[in-house]
N, C-alpha and C positions, 0 to 999 in steps of 0.2 A: 562523483560524491558517494553514490550508493556502494560502489566497490570499496571505497575507503572505510565506510561505516562497517561493512561486513568484515573487513580485515581487522578492525579494532575489536569487534565482537569475537572474532575467532581467536585472538591472542590469549585472552583469559581462559577460554575453553581448552586451548592447547596446554596451557600451564596447569590447569586442573587435571587434565589427563595424565600429564607427566608426573605430577605430584602423587596421584592415585597409584600409578604403576610403581613408583618408588616405595610407597607405603606397603603395597602388596609384596614386593620383593623382600622388604624387611620383616614382614609377618611370617615368612617361611614357606616351605614347600606345599603344605596343605592349602594355605590361602592362595598361593600362586596357581595350583592345579584347579581350584574352584573358579578362578578368574580367567582361565585360558581363552574362552571365546571373546571376552571383553578385551583382553590384551592383544589378541590377534587383530581385532577391529582397530585398536589404537595404532597398531603397527602399519596400517595402511596410510598413515598420515605423513608428516614431515620427518626429516632425518632425526630430529631431536625426539619426536614421539616414538619413532621406530627403535631408537637406542634404549629408551626407557622401557618399552614393551619387551625388548630383547632381554634386558637384564632380569626382568621378572619371570619371563618364560624359561630362562636358564635355571632359575631357582625351581621351577616346576619340573624340570628334567625331561626324561624320555617321553612322558605322556604329552608334553607340549610339542615335541618333535613329531610324534605320531599324528597329532591333529594338524600341524602345519603341512605335513606331507600330503594329507588329504585335500587341503584347501589351497595350497600355493600354486597349483597348475594354472597357467594363463594369467597370473597376476604378478607383474614384475616386483611390486613392493613386497608382497608376501614371499615371493621367491627369495628376495634379498634378506628378508627377515628369517626365513628358514636357513639360509646359508650362515647368517650371523649367529643364530642360536646353536646350530650344529657345530660351528667353529668353536664356540665357547664350551659346549658340552663334551666335545671330543669323542673318545671311545664309547661314551654312553649312548651315542646315537644308534649304535649297532642293534641294540635291543629293540628299538622302534622301527628301524629301517629294513632289517632283514625280512620280517614278515610282509612289509609293504612291497618288497621286491617281487613277491609271489602273488600280488593282487591281480584280480581280473581286469582292473581299470588301468589302462596304459599310462594315464596321467599320474596315477599314484605310483606306479613302478618308476616312472621317470623322475619324479620328485624324491623318491627314496634314494635313487642314485645321486641326485644333487646333494642330498643331505650327507651321504657317505663321503663324497668328494670334498665337501666343505669341512668335514672333520679332519682332513689331512691324514697324518700318520695314524690317527685314531680310528680310521676306517679300514685299516689293514686286515682286520678279521673277516671282512666281507669280500675280499678280493676274489675268492673262488666263485661266489654268486655273481659278482659284477662281470667276471670273465664269461660266465654262462649267459648273462644278459646282453653281451655283445652280439648274440645270435637271436635276440628277441624278434618277434614278428613285426614289432612297431619301430619305425625309423627313429622316433623321438627317444625311445628307451635305449636304443643302441647308441645314439649320439650322447646322451647324458651319462651312460655307463662308461663310455670311452673317456669322457672328460673327468669322471669321478676317479678312474684309475690314474689319470695324470695328476689329479689333486692329491691322491694318497702318496704319490712319489715313489721313492725307491722300494717301499714296502709292497708296491704293486708289480714288481718285476715278473711275478709269475703270470701276469696278464699280458706280457709283451707279445707272445705268439698270437693271442686273440686280437690284439690291436693291429698287428701286421696283417692278419687276415682281413680285418675290417678296412684297412687302408686300401684294399683292392675291391671294396664294395662298389657295385654299380651306381649307388647313390653318392654323387661326388661330394656332397656336404659331409658325409660320414668319413670320406677319405681325409678331408681337412682336419676333422676333429681327432681322428685316429693318429695322424701325424703330429698334431700339437700335443696330444697326450704322451706320445713317445718322447717328444722333446722335454716335457715336464719331468718325466721319470729320469731321463738322462741328466737334467739340470740338478735335480735333487742329489743324484749320485755324485756329480761333480762338486757340488757344494760341500758334501760330506768329506770328500777326498782332499779338499783344499787345505793345506797346512795353515794353522792359525798364525797370523803375523805377530811378531814380538817387538814392539817399540822399545826404545831405550828406557831405563827406569825413570830418567828425568822427564821424558815426554809422557810416559804413562802417568806419572804423578800430576803433571800439568793438566792432562786431559781429565783425570778423575776429579781434580780440584775444580776445574771449570764446569764439568757436568754437575757436580754437587751444588755449585753456586746457582746454575740454571734451575735446578730442582727447587731450591729454596725460594726462587723468585716467581715460580708458577702460581697462577691464580686458581681458585677452586673450579672455575669453568674450563680449565685446561689451557687457557691462553696466558700470555705474558703482557704486562703493562708496557706501553710505548708512549713517547711524547705525543701531544696533540697533533693531528694531521688533517686539517681541513674539516669538512662536514662529517657527520656520523657515519654514513656509508663508506666514505673514503677511509676514515680512521679504522673501521672494522676490517677492510681489506688489507691495510698496512699491518694491523695486528695479526691477521691470519698469516701474512708472509713472514713476519718475525717469528711467530710460533712455529711455522714450518721449518725455518732454518734451525731453530733450537731442537726440534724433534728429529731433524735429519742428523744433527750432531749426536743425538742420543742413539739413533739407530746404528750409526757407524762407529761409535766410540766404546764398544764393548759388548757385553751380553745384553741384548734387548729385553730378554725375559726379566732380568734384574731391574730394568727401568720401567716395567709394566705400570706401576702406579702413576708415573708421569706420562708415558706414551699413550695409554688408553684414553684418558680424558682429553689429552692434547690432540690426538688424531681425530677423535669424535668432533671436537670443536672445529677443526679445519674442514672436515667433510661437510659439516652442517653450514659452513660459511656460504657455500653456493650449492643450492639444492638441485639445480637442473641444467644451467647453461655451460658450466665448465669454465667460466671466465676467470674467477678468482683474482681479479686485477683492480687496483686503484688507479683512477685517472691520473695520468702523468707519471706513473711509476711502474714501468713495464716489468721490472724484475719480480713483482709480486706473483704474477701468473706462473712464471717458470719455477720459482722457488716452491710454490705450493704443489704443482704437478710433479716435480722431481721428488718431493717428500712422499707424496701419495704412491708414486711408482716404487720407491724404496721400501715403503711399508708393505706394499703388496708382495714385493720380492722377498723381503726378510721375514715378515711375520705371516703372510698369507691371509691377512685380514680382508674378508670379502667386500666390506664397504669401501675400503681404500682401493681395491682393484677396480670396482665399478666407477668410482670417482676419478681414478687415474685414467681409465679408458675414455671417459667423458672429456677430461681436461686435455688429453692427447689429441682427441678429435678436433677440439677447438684450436689448439696450437697449430696443428697441421693445416687447418683451413686458413688461419690467420697468416701463417708463413707463405702459403700459396698466394694469398691476396697481396701481401707485401712484396712478393718477388717482382710484381709488375710495377711497383711504385717508382716514382721519378728518382728518389735518392736511395733506393733499396740496394743493399749489397747482395751479391750472390750467396746462396746458402743461408743457414740459420744464424741469428745472432748467438753469441756464446752461451748466454743463459738459456736461451730457447733450445739449444742443442742438448743441454744437460738432461732434461727429462726424457728425451728420445734415447740418449745413451743408457739411462737407467731402465727405460722400458724395453729396449732391445735386449738387455741382459735378462730382464724378467720374463721375456717372451710375450709381452703384451702387444708388441707391434714388430713388423719386420724392420730390421736395421737398414738404414740408408748407408750404402757403402762409402759415400763421401762425407758423411756427417762428422766422423771422428777427426779426419784430416782438417776439415773446415773449422771445427771447434778449436783445435790446437793452433791453427794458423791465425785465427782471429785474435786469440789471446796473445800470441807472440808478436803480432803486428800492432797491438793496441798502444797508443801513446800514454795511457793512464799510468799513474804511479800506484803501485799496489798498496803502499802504506797509507795512501789517502782514501782508499776505497776498500773496506773490509770484504765485501762480496767478491770483488775482483781478486783479492789476495787468495781467497778460497778457491777460485777458479784457476788461478795460476798454479797453485799447489796441486790441484787435481790434474791439470794438463801435464805438469812435470812427472807426476806419478804414472799417468797413462803412457807418457813418452819415455819413461825410464831415465829421466834426467836426475842429476844429483841435486837434492833440495836441502842439504845440510845447512847452508847459509840462511835459507829461508826459515828453517826450524829455529835456529839460534836467535834470529831477530824477533820472532814471534814470542819465544819463551821470555826474552828480556822485557817484553811489554806487559806480561801478566802481573796483575796486582796480587797482594797478599791474600785477599779473600777468594782468589780463583778467577776473578773476572778480568776483562780488558776494558780500558776506558774507551768511550765512544769517540770516533773521529768524524761523526756527522750528526744530524739532528734526530737519528732514530734511536739513540740511547744505548746503554751498555749491554742490554740483552742481545740486541742485534750484533754489536761488535763482538761479544763473547762467543755467540754461536758461530759467526764467520771465522773467528780465529781458531776455534776448535775444529771446524771443518778443514781449515788449512793444515793444522797439526795432524789430523787423522789421515788426510790424503798424503801429506809429505812423509809420514812415518809408515805408510803401507797399510793402514787399517781400512781405507776405502777399498771396496771390492774391485777387483780388476775388471776391465771391460770384457775380457774373454777368459774362458777356462778351457783346459784341454778336454776333449771328449773322453769319457770313461772307456777303459778297454777291458773291463771285466767280461769274462766269457758270456755270461747271461745277457749282457747289454750290447754285445757286438752286432747281433741281428737287428736291433733297433737302429744303431748307427748306420749299418749298411742300407737299411730300408730308406732312411731319410736321405742319404747321399744319392741313392738311385732316384728317389722322387724329385730331388733337386734338379735332375737332368731331364725331367719329363717334358714332353711337347705340350702338355696341358698347362696353360699359364696359372690356373688356379691351384693346381697341385704343386707347381714350382714355388708359388708364393707361400703356400702352407709349409712346405719343407724348409724354406728360407726362414720363416718365422720360428719354426721349431728349433732350428739350428742357431738362431740369434744368441750371441753370447758364448759361442764355442769357437775354437780354432782347430 
């Protein structure tokens, strides 16, 4: 009873903190800078509080980054807040992070590297100093500097030689981070080299019309309305799943930066749905968990959003543990169910986890052998299209049938109790996969001269007698052929 009372009392306090942070952000940079300590304290709370604090700290700019660099060491919530603020500030973090990289405090140096890596391409101006930090006396600084170079991506190619040197460090943990960083740089290069797919004009119009309809239906909190589904907790999980499918369609259906007004609140809503366990599932509806985690993986891969990366890793851990438990069940099939395989495929491409060599084949086989009719199950239709795309099969007939079902307003009629938002998101995912917009499972390794040494290092590491080094190399090469 006491715990319930405390929870009730905490909810208004949380709402007050969020409202105050929002007011500070609207008041402008001067007010935000004055409130930096208060906002950092708010950022230690729930995901919703952290997001509100993050927005106001971004308004404060580099001074907020500098303060977080000093305070984030050893605090996971503040580290994630630092990553989020740095991600949004972008190149502006260099002003605060470069001096911190020269600090006498190793924790400050390490968090400066974290900030630069979270800024992505915006941290490219600091590559020279991060490369020097690979030789820092402190193990933690070397580790975070390696990951920062990976986070910067192709712009950190001048740090490849240093990463190769670090891969041979006697500290095996640093070998792992150096190999992963090399893989991240290669992945960014491969993504840039990949030619943009060109769907037919008819399919492009249908996708744009459907995405526009989804945008019009989105609620202010980032979610979409769905028909009633059981008690309040179950309904919220179903809503998170439907939102995830809509967001996944937006991530794959064109330029995600153009969809930022819908993606940003939507992804925040999904992340906040489950703050710690990674379950994201409604009782009796197993697809919820897989849809959410697949979307989080895609957002981490496509956008680099730190909150989505951490939530994806948490969800993948839960999925892996559940799959392992279910494998021993009386009626369990070998391998992962089709929906459960999807986030692992997304994650393998993103480099969040090592790809299971049998997952792709199991995924396609389960879909091919299913007795379900695709037109009676929108999520299954999306999976069929994805499997066809992965397998190189002709999906012209599937595309034609889906186009005929689209309504004049851009939506598709619901074929189950989950409503038109669910149906429209699934049909869009089907069109995107069938027309080649879905990212392929694998990309060719870049062969630019500056990157060849990274490729060679990873291939050698993959043959190592040390299992930990082999696993790191496999993870770094996940998503390449």
